[in-house]
N, C-alpha and C positions, 0 to 999 in steps of 0.2 A: 504493500498500498504506499504512494507516493504521501509525502507529509501534506497536510491542509493547506490550502492555498489561502494567502492573508488578505482579508477584507477589511473594509468599515464593519463596524455594528450598530445595526438598525433596530429600534423598539416597536414592534409590532403590538399592540395590548399590553397582554402579560407577558409576552413571550419577545425572547433577544433571537435577531437573526445576525448568522456572519461570524467572523472573528471564530474565538474558541466555544461559542455557543454550541446545543447537540442540534444535529441536522433535523428537521421539522418536516409531516407529513399533512401536506395540504389535501382540500377534496374542493368539489364543486356540488351547489345543489342543481338538481335537473328538474326543478319545480318552478312554477309562474311565482316570483316573488311576489305581488299581489296576494296571493294565497298563502296570510300569513300561518294557517294553522299545518298545510300540506309541507310548507317548509320547514317550520320549525321541527316536524315529526321527521323530515329527512334529515336535520343537524343534530335532533338530538339521538338517531342514530349514529350518526357521524362519532357523536362524543363517544356515545357507548363503545364502537369499535377502537377509539386510541386517535380519532383526527387531531389535530393540534391547532389548524385556522382553515377556515370557512370561508368561500368566495360565493357570492348568489349575485345572477346576474338584474342589471337596472338597465334595463331596455327605456323606458318609461317614467313621466312623473309619479304615477300613480305607484312604481314600485319602488322609486326612491323615497315615498312618503312612508312604508311600509317599513321600513331598517330599524328605524330607534324602536317599535313595538316589538321588532327580532329581536334586537340586541341584547332587549332588557329579560331577555325569558331564555338564554345560552349562556356558556359557562368559557366557551373560546372565541379568540378575535373574528372578528367579521368584516370579511373586503370585499367593498363594492366591486363591479368590472363595470366601467363604464366606457362607452365609446361613441364619439363624433359629439355628445352636446355637453358643454362643461357644465349648463347650469344642475345637468344631473348630480355631479361630481360635488355641487355647491350644496344639493341637498342633503346627500348622502356624508357630507361630512357634517352638517346642522345636526342632523339626526343621529350621531356619536356614533358612526364606524371606526374602526380601527387602523382601515388603509384602503386605498384605491388603488385598482388595476387600470392604467389607462396609457393613451400616447401622446405627448403632450401636442405633437406635429398633429393630430387630429381632431382636434376639438376647435378650431376657427379662430387660430390668430395668437400669438403671443402676450396680446392682452389679456385674454381670455384664461392662458396658463396662467399670468401673474395676478390673477385673480382667486384661480383654484388654487394656489401655493399659496399666496398671504392666510390663508385660511387654511391650510394646510400647516402650514409653521405655524401658526396660534394654536392650534391643538394637536402640536407633535405627532401627526399621522402621517407615515410614509407613502412612498407612492413607486408600485411597481411599472415598470416600463415593459410591454407585453409584445415583441416582435414575433410574428409569424410567418412561414416562410409563403404562407397562401396567401397572403395579404401585402407583399410588398409594394411599396413606391413605384409606380407605372415608370419611371425615368428610373431607377435600380434595377428593374426587370428588363427592360431595354437595354443598359448598360452592360448586364453581365446576363444577355441573352435567354432570361428567366429565372428563376428562385434559386438561387445559390446559396452555400456560406459565408461566400465575401462579402455578397448584397445583405446579409440579414445581418453580419457584425457593422458595416456600413450603416444602416439603416438603425440600427441600435446609437451608434455614435452620434446620429444626428439628434436624437430624443434627447440623449443624455446633456448635450452642449445647451438644449433648452433648457433644465431644470437647471444646469448647473449655471448658464448667465442667469437666471433667476434668484442666483444664491441660494439654492437648496438642494444638498446632496444626500436628503435622508429619501433613498432609494434602491430597490433592488431589481435588477434585469433576467428577463427572460428571452429565451432563442429556442422558441420550438418549432418543429417539422415533424411530419409523419414520417419524414426517413430518418432513422434512428443515424445514421452514416453523415449526414449533411448538419445532424445537429449537433453533433458531436464535434466536426469540424469548427462548426462556428463557436461554440462555447470555446473552444479549446482558442481560437483564433481573438475573443475579444478577452480571454481570462488576461492577458500580459498587455494589453491596452488601460485597462480601467482596474478599481480596487473595490468597486459595490461591491455587495454580494449576490450572488444568483439563485436563482428558482428553477429548477429541472423538469422538464417534462419534451413527449414525444407526443406532439397533440395529435388528436385522432388517431389514436393508439388501434384502434378494433376492436372486437367481441373479446372476451376475456382471456380466451385463449392465445389469440396472437399479441393483443394490447399485451399482454403479463410477458411475451417473450419478446417483443420490441420494448415495452417499458426498462426491461430488466438488461437488457443490452445496451442501451443509450445510454441509462441513470447510472446503473451498474458501471458501467467505462468511467464514465467520467468520474463518480465518485470514488473510485478505486487511483485514478490520477490527482486525487485530492481538490475535486473541483465540484462547487455545489453547497449551499448552503439551507435547503429546501426543496422539497420535492413534490411533483401530483403526479398522478398514475392518472390517466386518462384512457377509461372503458368504456364499449356501449354499454352498462350493465350498472345495476344498484352501484351508488356511490361508495356504499361501505364498503364495495370490495376493492374499491378504487384504495382505500385506506388501507385493508388487510394485505394488498401485494406490496404497497410502498412500506409498511412494515416490515414485511418479510423480506423485502430488497437491501433494506437496511440491517435488517439482523444477520443476513448472509456475508454481507460485507465486514461484522462488528461492529456497525456504527450505531447502531442500536441497544442501548445499553440494560440489563435486566435489571430489576427492582419492582417497583409500586405499580400498578396500574391503577387506575382511582377513574371510579364513575361517579355522576352521582345523580341524582332524580332531575331533569331537565323542566318538569314543572313545577317546581318544588315550593314557590310563590304561592300556589292552589293549596297547599297541602296541611294541613290539622297541625302536624310536625313542623317546626320552623328549620326545615332540610336546608337553607341557604348560611343559615348559623352552623347546623350541623352538619354541612359538605365542609366548611371553610374548617370546623376546629379538626375534623377527621383527618381533614390533608395536612394539615398543620402537625398533627399528634404525630402521623404515618411520615412525617417527612423522609427521617433519618434510616427507611426500610432501604434496604439493598438487596434482598432477597427476592427472587420474582415469585411477588405472591399479586394476585386478582382481585381488589378491594371494589366493591360496588354499594353505595349508598342510595337509596331509593324509597317511595311512599307512594308518590301521587299514582291514587288508582281508578279506572274507570267506573260505569254506571251498569246497572242492569234493570230490568222491570222484576220480571215474572218469573223465577226459576223451578224446575221441578226437581221437589225433594221426594223423600219417601213417603212420604203422607198426603203428595198433591204439590200442585204449585204454591210459592210462597212469594210475597214479596220478596225482594233480595233485602230490602231493610229489614225487613222482618225475622229474618234466618242469625241463628244464631250460631255459636262454638259447638260440636258435637254433633249437629243433626247431618242427616246423610242427605248427599243430592244426587242428581245423576249426570255422570260425567259424557264425553264422547264415547267411551270403550261400551257402554251401554250397563255400568255396572253403579252400583252407589257405594260412594266413597266419603267421609268425613271429612267436615268444615274444619280446618285447624284455625283458625282466625277470620274473621272479618275488618274492612277497613271503612270508614269514612271520611270523605272532605269536603272543600266548596270547591266547586267548579264553575266557571265562567266561560262559556265559547260556543262551538256549533256540536250538536250530536247528529250523528246518521241515523235516520229511521228508516227501515229495512220494511220493506211490504213484500213478506215471502204469498205469494198465489196461492191463497186458500186458508191464508194463516192471519191474524191479526199482525198488526206492525210492530214492530218491537224496536227500542230505543239503545245507543251506544256512543260512549265515542269512538273517535275517528280510528285512532291508535290501537282499539281491543280486537285481536282476532278472532276471527272465524272460521268455522269447518265449513268451506266453499271451495266449488273450481268453477272456469268458465264455459260457456258454451259459446265456442264461435257462432257469429251471425254467417247465412249463405244469402243467398240473391233475395233479394227485394224484403232483405231483412227479416226475413222467415231462420229459424234455428233447428237446427237438428232434433231430433228427440233425444230426453236426456238417457235412456237406455244406450243408445245409441253411440252418445259419447263414450259412458261406461264401458261398454263393449271394445271402446277403440283402445283403454286403458288407461283413461285419463282416472283419475281417485281425487278426493275431498283431500284440502292442505292449507294450514291456518293461514290467512292472508288478513291483513288490516280491513276493519269495516270500510274505512275509508275507499277503499280501493274498489268496493264492489258497485257494481254495474248492472242496469236490468238485464234479464238474460242470464246471469250467472246463476249458479246452483246451490243450494244449501242442503246440507248433510247434517239429518238429528237421529240419534242412537233408537236402535229398536233396544228396548229392554232385553239383557240379555240373561240375566239372574231367573233360577227358577226354583220355585218351594212349595211340597206339596203337603197337604192336609187332611189327613184322614177324619177326624173327626174333631168338636169342640165342647167343651161343658159350660150349659146354662144353668145359673141358680133356679131351680121349678121346671126346668125342662128336664135336666140331667143328661147326658152324652147325646150329642146330633150328629149324624154320618153329615161329613162335606161330603156330599151327591148329587145329583142332577136336581132333586126336591129341594133340596136345601137352597145351593146355586140361583134355581127357580124363584124360590121364595123372596131370597134377597132382592133379583131383579124385579119382581113386581112389587115390591115395597118400594124400591127407588123408582120405578116409574109411577106408580100410581098409591101409592102406602101413605097416610098420615098419622099421629098418633097424637090422642087426645084424655083427658084425665082432669081431676081437681090437683091445687096444687102443683101443677106441672108434670104429674107422675104419671106414665103413659097407660092406664089401664084400657083404654079402648086404642082397639086398628082396624082403622076403614081403607078397602080397596077398593076403585072405583073402575069399572070397565064399563065401554060402550054395551046396548043391552043385544047387541049380533054378537057378541064375545062369550056365549056361554060354554064354550071349550077350555077357555081361560079360566073362568070362574069355578066350572068344576075341579078344573085341575088342583087350583089354590085351595079350596074347597079340602079336597082329598088330601095336602100335603098338612095342611091346618090341622084333619081329623089325625092324620098319624102322629103327630105333636102332642096329641092327647086335647085339645083343645077344638069346642064344639061351636062352628062359627053359625051366623046370621044372612039371611041374604034380603036385602029391601029392594025392591026395584020401583024407579019414577024417572021421569020424565028422559025417557031412552039412556037411562044408566041403569047399571045393575050394580049393587054396592053390595060388597061384602063386609061383613063386621065380626070382629072378634074381640071378646072382654077376656085378655091375660097381661096381668104385670109383669109375668115373669118373659114372655114371648116379647109386650112393649120393649123392656129395658133392654134386652138382647138386640132387637132391631136399633133402637137409638143409641146403643154404646158401638155397634158393627157399623151400621150407616148413616148415623147424623138424623137428626129432626130440624123441620122445615126447607122446603122447596131447595133454598139457596146453600143450605150449608150441608146436602146429602154430599155422601163421597161414599168410595167403598176403602175397606182396610188394606192396609199396604199388601198383606201376605195375599189377598185376591188378586191383585193383579200380577204377581209371578207365579200362580198355579198352573199345574201341567194344562195346555189347548185343552183335551177333553174335557175337561172341569168348567173353564171359560167357555164354551160356547155354549150351555144351557144357560147362561147369565145374560149372555149378548139377545139369545132368542126370546126370555123374559122382557128383558129392556126395550128390545124393538117390539114387540106384543105391545108394551106398554105406551111408550112413546116414541115410537119407528114409525117408519113410512118407505114403503118400498114402491114405484110404480114409476110412470111418467111424467113430465115434466117440460111442457110446451112440446110433447113428442119424443123427449128422451127419456131413456131410462134413468134413474136414477134412486138413492137409498138416502134417508137422511134419520139422526136420533137428534132429537130437541130436547134440551133440558136449562135451568136456570142457574143451576150450580156448575160452576167454571172448573173447580176441582171434578168434579164427576164427569164430565165432559173430556176433560183433557187423560183420564183412566182409561176411560170409554177408549179413546183414539188409542191409547199406548195397547190396549188389548186388543182393538180392532189389526194394529200393526204389525203385533206377536204373532197374530191367526195368520199373517202374509195378505191382510187383506187393505188396500192403498185406500187413504181418507182424506180428507181435508178437515180442517175444525176451524173456524170461523162463527161471527156473532152476528145476530140478527135483533135489529132494534124498532122496537113499535110503540107508537105514541101514545103515553099514560101507563106504558108496560113494563115490567122489568125486561133486562136484557136475556135473551134467548141465547143460548151456545148451539152450534149446532154440528155435529160432526155427520159430513158429507160422503158418498162414496158414488162415483160417477163414469169410473172406465169399466168399458167390458171385462175384463178378467176381472177386477176386481169385486165387479157387481156377482158374477158367476161363484166366486167363492163364498160373498156373503150368503146369497140366497142357498145356498148347502147350507151352510151352516144355522141358515134360520129352519131350514127343511122345507124350504118353497121349491117347488119346481124350475128347469132353468126356463127362462123366457128368450123368445129370438131378440137379438138385439137390432134396435132400430139402424135403417139407411145410412145415417152418420154415427160412428160409434167414437166417443171421447178418449183417447188415451191417456189426454189431460197432463198435470204440469207438479204430479208426483206418482212417484214409483218405488219400487220396494227392493232390497236385494237382503240378503243374511245378515249382513249388522246395521242397515241402517235403510231410513226411508230418503228421497231427494225431491227437494220443491225448486221450483224456478223464482227468481225474484222479480217480480212484477216492476218496482219502481224501489227507486233509493233519494230520499230528499235528506237534506240539511234543515236544523230547525232549532235555531238560539235557546239558549238555557243557560240561565244563574242557578247557583242552588245545590244541595249535597251530593254528592253522588258516592256509589258504595260498591265494592269489591269481595272475595270470598277467596279463600286461601284454602284450595281444597288437597285431599292427602292423595301423594301417590303421580296423579296422572291430570294435576293442576287444571283442569278444565269444570265447565259446569252448564248445563243445558236448558235453555227457554224455548219455549212451545215454538217448533219452527225452525230450530237453530242452535248449534255448541257454540259453544265461546270458549277460549283460551284466557286464562290470567294472562294479561299485558305483559309483553315480553321486554319493551323499551323501558315505558312509564313505570314499571311494578312490580311487583317481588321478583318476574321471571328476570330481569338481572342481576338481583341480588343471588337468585339461584343457580345462577351458570357462574358467578364468579366464587373463586377460591372461601373468598369470607364477604359475606352482602348482610345488606342492615337495609329492612323494610320498617317504616315508622307510619303511624296512623293513631289517632286516638291519645295520645300523649303517650304511648311506648314503642317500644323498637323491637322490634325481632332481629337475628342475631343468625343468617345461614351458613351452615359448613359446607359444600360441596351439594348444594341443592336440600340442604335439611334443618330444619329451624333447631338449634341445637340449645337457645337461651329466648328468654322472652324478660324484658326487663323497661325498667321505667325510662321516662325522656331524658331524666336529667340523668341516667347509667349510661347512656347509649356509646359516647364514646371509651369510656371507662371499658365498656364490654367489648369493643370494637377492638380495642387495643390489645386487651385480654389473649381473645382469640386471634389475632393476626401473631401475637410472639407465641401460642400453644401451636399454630399451624408451621411458624417457622422451624420451631425446636423441634417437631416431630419428622421436618422435612429434612433436616441437616442430620436427626439420628439415624433416617432412614438411606443416607449416604453412605455412611460410616468413615472412620477416620481419611483425613483425607492424605493422597497418596503423595508423598514428596519424589520429585526427581532427585 
């Protein structure tokens, strides 16, 4: 390795560049800077990946005016990329950026350059002169018969002299070309002529594979020769990948020191725990660490609405530690802890076809996959996309678009129960009769009695449903209960008088139309025991037939919990179904489970014991399909909704995911405990507490006042264990 080239040193925000300062890694966002939220999400991801400096495009006034808002919410220096319009540079400086990237020769004349320099000088903001082989001045292209290394070096010297004439030497220089050989030669030529620090890069390097190779050749060659003070790898990929490649290039040359990698919550200003102070305190306390340790401090958690728990759907804010929630694997897992904080910004409102919309923060990962649009906006059927090998993956909610497909897990857990014991009734087999009784009560039953005690049980059927009346009477007689029948107004009313039966029904299935639900174990029963339950529910509150000439089947209930549970059972039975609501004026909201596709209708009719009915000429394949592990629904619309208020999140044991009706969500991977889990040592804060992670597992839960102390103790323990595992140092 050639000794490092001696240069002036400049200050870019909190980072020194040039002279003996460490070589830094930069990247550039690929978002519209006017979209503050999207830009912040990308910068936060870059921070988490180890990026030292970030540059954003500023093509218009509206973008320049957003820089201050962005600057307040990031931890690394912010550079504004300016072309041609000096006024944008002035706005950027007023917004508090840490650096400018511009060419003094193309912003309109020396008087405009002087205006920019005066403001930059007053604020001590350095300027990067960026020369690109693809945009050399016309006279230089003519002079050298096209873009050449010599022409690039000459162009750089022109711009440098403009700033020197203005008496402002606080600059760094870049000479970028897509050809690594040309770029290497240009830097070598200029290195002997100026003392300013160099920013290295191979522009438009290409795809991750080709771009990585070209960047490694171009940057690696110059760095090995001691040329270069800060670098950027340009790839046609996520900018996070640019940072990772840049860091690996430095490490390969021994230029990236081992030691602490520190990541802090990017939106800490909105968290309950003061993570701005926490991050600074942690960084100061860990400053002397030289062993390689990745430390993350996190705390900002996104919201949800209804979450599917073992007892049915519940609002996320009502879920506590120890409760079990459904995960994307189709199993129930324990909630380790919950978090709440204040949030201000846009929420993503996702509208799945046939399901109620749900809202979440744009960076919250959702289990989904794209469905590309074909001719005239038509999209391939979901089954065809799955058959082609596509599969759901975790993507940020902000990336969802209409036509994407959401994956929702099918409950995989199974539990059989042969019998149950009820006071006053003895042992009752969990068989077809019992499941039918439960279905009739859920659909048609009410309880009544003095003092709230359920002495009487009423079941209501249409006068033409004598077969159901006879079946219920037979079941009640088998339990030792003598029912009565009363007929009026086209209704057959079955009446039972049994406090024991009333208590059993109330304890298992709830009381009141909106509070009815299934006990959690019933949702996990074997399929053959769930079929009579579905038959009884449909006989009471279900419909099968034609609507506007098309076959469909629906089950309707005013109980939200019961609707979700019935939907879960149907998809376990291989019946694809929607779940939505129907609102009528001056009436309770009705939740509707509907089946429309030809195959699903055939399966349901078989379960209901109905003969097959010929399909109409037009068969609805629908927007919901099943495989063994999940059902899939298309996204009908995606909207943004401004929101100010508290938001919530759950830390779930093992899989770190939870389900809302219509979609599976993963704990936030950048803004939440996901980054803390990925670190060697991590901290997630909320509600005045801190959770300390070691390799993905919570090892300590401490008060906010002890977070730094606990973090330091875990870092010390981690380093000691790491050193012990290496054993005694081998002496040469």
